[in-house]
C-alpha positions in Angstrom: 19.6 13.4 -5.8 16.0 14.5 -6.0 15.4 18.2 -6.1 14.0 19.5 -2.8 10.8 21.5 -3.4 9.5 24.1 -1.0 6.2 23.3 0.8 5.0 26.3 2.7 1.3 25.8 3.0 0.2 25.5 6.6 -2.0 22.7 7.9 -5.7 23.7 8.1 -6.6 25.2 11.5 -9.2 22.5 12.2 -6.6 19.8 11.6 -3.6 21.4 13.4 -4.3 20.1 16.9 -4.9 16.5 15.7 -1.8 16.7 13.4 0.4 17.8 16.3 -0.9 15.1 18.5 -0.3 12.4 15.9 3.2 13.8 15.2 4.2 13.6 18.8 2.8 10.1 19.3 4.4 8.7 16.1 7.7 10.3 16.8 7.8 8.8 20.3 6.7 5.3 19.1 9.1 5.0 16.2 12.1 6.0 18.3 14.6 6.6 15.5 13.6 3.8 13.2 12.4 4.3 9.7 9.6 1.7 9.9 7.8 0.1 12.8 5.0 -2.5 12.9 2.8 -1.7 15.9 1.2 -4.4 18.1 -2.1 -3.3 16.6 -2.9 -5.5 13.6 -2.6 -3.8 10.2 -1.1 -0.6 11.6 2.5 0.5 10.8 4.4 3.7 11.3 7.1 5.4 9.2 9.7 8.2 9.5 11.9 9.6 6.8 14.5 12.3 7.5 15.3 13.3 3.8 13.9 13.7 0.4 14.2 10.5 -1.6 14.0 9.2 -5.1 10.9 7.0 -5.8 11.7 3.5 -4.6 9.9 0.2 -5.5 7.3 -0.9 -3.0 4.1 -3.0 -2.7 0.9 -1.3 -1.8 -2.1 -3.1 -0.3 -5.7 -1.8 0.2 -4.9 0.8 2.8 -5.0 4.4 4.0 -1.7 6.3 4.3 -1.5 9.4 6.4 1.5 11.7 6.4 1.1 14.0 9.4 4.3 15.9 8.7 6.1 16.3 5.4 5.0 15.4 1.9 5.0 12.0 0.1 4.2 10.7 -3.4 3.1 7.4 -4.8 3.6 6.5 -8.5 1.6 3.8 -10.1 2.4 3.5 -13.8 2.3 7.1 -15.2 0.0 8.3 -12.4 1.3 10.4 -9.4 -0.5 10.8 -6.1 0.8 13.4 -3.8 -0.3 13.6 -0.2 0.4 15.8 2.8 -1.0 16.7 6.3 -4.2 17.9 4.7 -4.8 14.9 2.5 -4.7 11.1 2.8 -3.8 8.4 0.3 -6.3 5.6 -0.3 -5.0 2.4 -2.1 -7.7 0.0 -3.2 -5.7 -2.9 -4.7 -2.6 -5.0 -4.1 -0.1 -3.9 -6.7 3.6 -2.7 -7.3 4.3 1.0 -7.2 7.0 3.5 -6.4 7.0 5.7 -3.3 9.1 8.8 -2.6 9.5 11.5 0.0 9.1 15.1 -1.4 9.5 17.1 1.8 11.5 16.0 4.9 14.6 16.9 6.9 16.3 15.7 10.2 14.7 18.6 12.0 11.3 18.0 10.5 11.0 14.4 9.3 8.2 13.0 7.3 6.0 11.1 9.8 3.0 9.0 9.1 1.1 5.8 9.3 -0.2 3.0 7.1 -3.5 1.5 8.0 -4.5 -1.6 6.1 -8.2 -1.6 5.2 -10.5 -4.4 6.1 -13.1 -4.3 3.3 -15.3 -6.9 5.0 -15.8 -4.3 7.8 -17.0 -1.8 5.3 -19.3 -4.3 3.7 -20.8 -5.1 7.1 -21.3 -1.4 7.9 -23.1 -0.8 4.7 -25.4 -3.8 5.1 -26.0 -3.5 8.8 -26.9 0.2 8.8 -28.3 0.2 5.3 -26.0 3.0 4.2 -27.0 4.7 1.0 -24.4 4.8 -1.9 -23.1 8.3 -2.8 -24.8 9.9 -5.8 -21.7 11.3 -7.3 -19.9 9.3 -10.0 -16.2 8.6 -9.7 -13.5 7.2 -12.0 -12.3 3.7 -11.8 -8.8 3.9 -10.3 -6.5 2.1 -7.9 -5.6 5.0 -5.7 -7.2 8.2 -4.6 -6.3 11.4 -2.6 -8.9 12.4 0.0 -9.4 15.5 2.2 -8.5 14.8 5.9 -11.0 15.9 8.5 -10.8 16.1 12.3 -13.5 13.3 12.4 -11.1 11.0 10.6 -7.8 12.0 12.4 -9.3 11.7 15.9 -9.9 8.0 15.9 -6.5 7.4 14.5 -5.0 9.2 17.5 -7.1 7.0 19.8 -5.9 3.9 18.0 -2.2 4.9 18.4 -2.8 5.7 22.1 -3.6 2.0 22.6 0.0 1.0 21.8 1.6 -0.3 24.9 -1.8 -1.1 26.5 -2.5 -4.8 25.6 -5.6 -5.0 27.8 -7.1 -2.0 26.1 -6.1 -3.2 22.6 -8.1 -6.4 23.1 -11.3 -4.5 23.9 -11.1 -1.1 22.1 -9.1 -1.9 18.9 -12.1 -3.5 17.0 -14.4 -0.6 18.0 -12.0 2.1 16.9 -11.1 0.3 13.7 -14.8 0.0 12.9 -15.2 3.8 13.5 -12.3 4.5 11.2 -13.9 2.5 8.4 -17.2 4.2 9.0 -15.5 7.7 8.8 -13.9 6.6 5.5 -17.3 5.8 4.1 -18.4 9.3 5.1 -15.4 10.9 3.6 -15.0 12.6 0.2 -13.8 9.3 -1.1 -17.0 7.4 -0.2 -18.0 6.9 -3.8 -14.6 5.3 -4.6 -14.8 3.0 -1.6 -18.3 1.9 -2.6 -16.8 0.8 -6.0 -14.2 -1.3 -4.2 -16.7 -2.9 -1.9 -19.8 -3.2 -4.1 -20.3 -6.7 -5.5 -20.4 -6.6 -9.3 -18.4 -3.4 -9.8 -15.4 -3.4 -12.2 -13.0 -2.5 -9.3 -14.4 -5.4 -7.2 -14.1 -7.9 -10.1 -10.4 -6.8 -10.7 -9.8 -7.2 -7.0 -11.2 -10.8 -7.2 -9.0 -11.4 -10.2 -5.9 -10.2 -8.2 -6.9 -12.4 -5.3 -7.0 -15.5 -7.7 -3.6 -14.6 -9.3 -2.1 -14.2 -5.8 -3.4 -17.6 -4.7 -2.3 -19.3 -7.9 0.7 -17.3 -9.1 2.9 -20.3 -9.6 0.4 -22.0 -11.9 -0.2 -21.3 -15.7 -2.5 -18.4 -16.2 -5.2 -18.5 -18.9 -6.8 -15.1 -19.1 -10.0 -16.3 -20.6 -10.6 -18.7 -17.7 -9.7 -16.0 -15.2 -12.2 -13.6 -16.9 -14.9 -16.2 -16.7 -14.1 -16.8 -13.0 -14.8 -13.1 -12.2 -17.7 -12.8 -14.6 -16.0 -10.5 -17.2 -15.1 -10.8 -20.8 -11.5 -11.3 -21.6 -11.3 -7.9 -23.3 -13.0 -6.1 -20.3 -10.7 -7.8 -17.8 -7.6 -6.8 -19.7 -8.9 -3.3 -20.1 -9.9 -2.6 -16.5 -7.0 -4.6 -15.0 -4.5 -2.5 -16.9 -6.4 0.7 -16.2 -6.4 0.0 -12.4 -2.9 -1.6 -12.0 -0.9 -0.3 -15.0 -0.2 -4.0 -15.8 -1.9 -6.8 -17.7 -2.9 -9.9 -15.8 0.1 -11.8 -17.2 2.5 -8.9 -16.2 1.0 -8.9 -12.7 1.6 -12.6 -12.4 5.2 -12.2 -13.6 5.8 -9.5 -11.0 4.4 -11.7 -8.3 6.6 -14.6 -9.4 9.8 -12.5 -9.6 9.1 -10.8 -6.3 8.6 -14.1 -4.5 11.7 -15.7 -6.1 13.7 -12.7 -4.9 12.4 -13.2 -1.4 13.2 -16.8 -1.5 16.8 -16.2 -2.6 17.4 -13.3 -0.2 15.6 -14.6 3.0 15.7 -18.4 2.6 19.1 -18.7 0.8 17.7 -20.7 -2.3 19.6 -20.6 -5.5 18.1 -19.1 -8.6 17.2 -22.4 -10.3 15.4 -23.7 -7.2 13.5 -20.4 -6.6 12.5 -20.3 -10.2 10.9 -23.7 -10.2 9.0 -22.9 -6.9 7.4 -19.8 -8.4 6.3 -21.6 -11.5 9.1 -21.2 -14.1 10.0 -24.2 -16.2 13.2 -22.8 -17.5 15.9 -21.2 -15.2 17.3 -19.4 -18.2 14.0 -17.8 -19.0 13.7 -16.8 -15.3 17.1 -15.3 -15.4 16.3 -13.3 -18.5 13.1 -11.9 -17.1 14.6 -11.3 -13.7 17.4 -9.3 -15.3 15.0 -7.3 -17.3 12.8 -6.5 -14.3 15.5 -5.8 -11.7 18.3 -4.6 -14.0 20.8 -7.3 -13.0 21.0 -11.1 -12.9 19.6 -12.9 -9.9 22.9 -13.9 -8.2 24.4 -10.4 -8.5 21.2 -8.7 -7.4 21.0 -10.8 -4.2 24.7 -10.2 -3.5 24.1 -6.4 -3.9 21.0 -6.5 -1.7 23.0 -8.3 1.1 25.9 -5.9 0.8 23.5 -2.9 1.2 21.8 -4.6 4.1 25.1 -5.3 5.8 26.2 -1.7 5.3 23.0 -0.4 6.9 23.4 -2.6 10.0 27.1 -1.6 10.4 26.2 2.1 10.1 23.5 1.7 12.8 25.5 -0.3 15.2 
């Protein structure tokens, strides 16, 4: 069991009213579930009632707010801790581990995940000729930013649209555009510019990830991928590993194994069939790599996952 730490710092006075509003709305909308996908595109809610060990997850370019409690994201050997005063910004699609550091049944960790639409940021920058921040920032895949009332307030308005389909159709695009604008005015503006700016290392790695995702079941030649994103092979390998904690080939392997696991669990395919679909030529190689990655052979892993899922459904019935 993880050791429960004590978190006593209060939410900043300027943020407190907004945090209380978001807590009440999220608590009402999630209604006892751990995760809820809202009718608003790219907006999901979460609730956790206990401290947890880091669990495997997949992060997308997104903003994560925890309006009550404390959470942590682990990417490679980097840890990103966030709370009601700070938000988490993910800039790439990649595997990670997520854990809850402060939560209880009486005071659960509550929050939301808002998937970024980088094209909206690019449009805002071009349309309004926004100037890039002068400060320099490190190349990274995730960042911790300071929350402000100006950023929390449109999130509250976006959540208030849930259950109002007519309002969603009209107001959702406007509020989302405002949120992206507020992010470009936040203390993480320089980091976001790197993600959006054509020609930056982050943007090139993002393009490389998009290519791998679209072609994960095909042979990967790093030199050809590097040429596709206009980088040298050594630069691609360096920045890819720096940003994702994986090499391009390791990232492709993770995608293949993750998709094979989904095919076996959700679609009922056997290991051999799933391995061929995701690009393996040898089922035995697939089984070896799957066992190394997940800690158990494919068949046994899927049986364990189904047993856990069955136990959860029985407990909640």
